[in-house]
N, C-alpha and C positions, 0 to 999 in steps of 0.2 A: 504494500500500500504506500510505502514511501518511495517506490520506484527503484529500490535496491536490487530486487530480483526480477529478471525479465518474466513477462507473462503475456497472455493473449487476452487483453482487457476488452470487455464488451459493454461495460457501463461504469460510470463514476459520478458521484455527486458529493455534497459536503458531508454526508453521514454514512454512505455506503460505497462499496466497490464490488465489481463482479468480473470474473475472469474464467476462462475455460480450464477445466480439470485436465492435466496432462496424462492422467491415467483414468480415463472415463469408463463408465459402464456402458454408455451409449454415445455415439457422436453428438456433440453439442452439450454434453454434461457440463454444467456451469456451477461455480461456487459464488455465493453471494455473502459478503462479509460486512459487518459493521466496522466503521473506522475506530469506534471505541474498543479498547483492549479489555475484553472480558473472556473468561474461560467458558462460562456457562451462559447459554442464551437467556435464561431467566434472570440473570444478573444485570442485563442491560437496563439503562434508564428507559423510562416509558417512551420518550421521543425517539431514542435510537432503535428500540424494538419495533415501533410503528414504522419507522423509516426502512428498516430491514425488510419487514413484511411487505411494505408498499413496493420496494424495489423488486422483491421476489415475484410479486403479482405482475408488475409491468413486464418483467423479463419472461415470465412463464407465458403470458399472453402473446408476446412477440415470438417466442420460440415455437409455440403451437401453430401460429399463423405461418411463420417462415418455413418450418420443417414439416408442416402438414402431418402432425402426429395426433393420435387420439387423445393423449393426456401428457401433461408435464407433471411428474411426481416430485414431491418435495421430501427431503430427508434431513433431519437434524440428529446427528449422533455424537459428534464431539470427542471421539477417542483418538484420532490421529494427530491432531494439533490442538494446543491449548488456547484456541481462539474461536469464539462462537461463529458459526457459519451455517448456511443452508445450501444443500445440494439441490439443483434443479436438473431432473433427468427426463429427457424426452422418451416417451414409451408408447408402444402400441398394445402391449400386453404386460401382465404382472411379471412374466419371465424376463422382459427387458429390464425392469427395475431391479431384479435379483441377479442379473448377469455379473460375471466376474470382470474386474477392471482389465484394461489392456493398455499398452503404451501407444498413445496416439502419435502419428507421424506429423512432421512439420507441415506438410501440404494439407492434411486434414484440418489441423488447427488454424492455419491461415484461412482456409475456405470457410470454416465455421465462424471465425472472427468476422469476416466480411458479411456473412449471412445474418449473424446475431447482434452485430453492433447496434446499440440503441442510442 
């Protein structure tokens, strides 16, 4: 979020930031994070929580339209990194949501960035 680590950013505002997961479970898998540094999503201040959910909603609607998928699933789990975040995963079936992560290639990430940039 400070620009220290390269990423494929699809959205940014004063309270939230969103970028493509480099190990997606489906093409377009996006992480939405608050700028506030908290480990647990329920620890967010009300304004930051609402901003996070608003961004997730905007990007899910955009993702559904752009990728023409049945659903965009949301997941909050918080075990891999100590920073609250929401996973947005484009899905046609529940099996898409439960798929194993894979390493996305640079071409796929660039294509998805162009398609999902909001």
